C-alpha positions in Angstrom: 0.0 0.0 0.0 1.5 3.3 -1.1 1.6 6.5 0.9 -1.0 8.0 -1.4 -3.5 5.6 0.1 -2.6 6.4 3.7 -3.9 10.0 3.7 -6.6 11.7 1.8 -5.3 14.9 0.4 -8.7 16.6 1.1 -8.8 15.6 4.7 -5.3 15.9 6.3 -4.9 14.0 9.6 -7.4 11.2 8.7 -5.1 8.4 7.7 -6.4 5.0 6.6 -4.3 3.4 9.4 -5.8 5.6 12.1 -9.4 4.9 11.0 -8.8 1.2 10.6 -7.2 0.9 14.0 -9.8 3.0 15.8 -12.8 1.2 14.2 -11.3 -2.3 14.5 -10.8 -1.7 18.2 -14.4 -0.7 18.6 -15.6 -3.9 16.8 -12.9 -6.0 18.5 -11.6 -7.2 15.1 -8.0 -7.6 14.0 -7.1 -4.7 11.6 -5.6 -7.1 9.1 -8.8 -9.0 8.8 -10.4 -5.9 7.2 -8.2 -6.2 4.2 -8.9 -9.9 3.6 -11.8 -11.7 2.0 -13.4 -12.9 5.3 -17.2 -12.4 5.1 -17.9 -13.2 8.7 -20.7 -11.0 10.0 -18.6 -9.0 12.5 -15.6 -8.5 10.1 -17.9 -7.4 7.2 -19.8 -5.0 9.5 -16.5 -3.5 10.8 -15.2 -3.2 7.2 -18.3 -1.4 6.1 -18.0 0.9 9.1 -14.4 1.8 8.1 -15.6 2.5 4.5 -18.3 4.8 5.9 -15.7 6.7 7.9 -13.4 7.0 4.9 -16.3 8.4 2.8 -17.1 10.9 5.6 -13.5 12.3 5.4 -13.6 12.6 1.7 -12.3 9.4 0.2 -13.8 8.4 -3.2 -15.3 4.9 -3.9 -12.3 4.1 -6.2 -9.8 5.2 -3.6 -11.4 3.0 -0.9 -11.7 0.1 -3.4 -8.0 0.4 -4.3 -7.0 0.5 -0.6 -8.9 -2.7 0.1 -8.3 -4.6 -3.1 -11.9 -4.3 -4.3 -13.8 -2.8 -7.2 -15.4 0.6 -6.4 -18.8 -0.9 -7.2 -18.4 -3.2 -4.3 -17.9 -0.3 -2.0 -20.8 1.5 -3.5 -23.1 -1.5 -3.1 -22.1 -2.0 0.6 -22.6 1.6 1.5 -25.9 2.3 -0.3 
């Protein structure tokens, strides 16, 4: 994962790592699990929560998809 994915230029201070760590602690899920293909209910809900936070700080669907190894349409489907 490159540095361009770690911070959103439009929202300085909201790094991907910070959001993933904060949300995963809330859900009691390992941060690395969010980047995998696990579809367990808790992991999937935590992942969707992270994606919602990223959208709230200005990340686009393609940016989120790239960071998580998914197509932007997957992100769009989960969040709408």
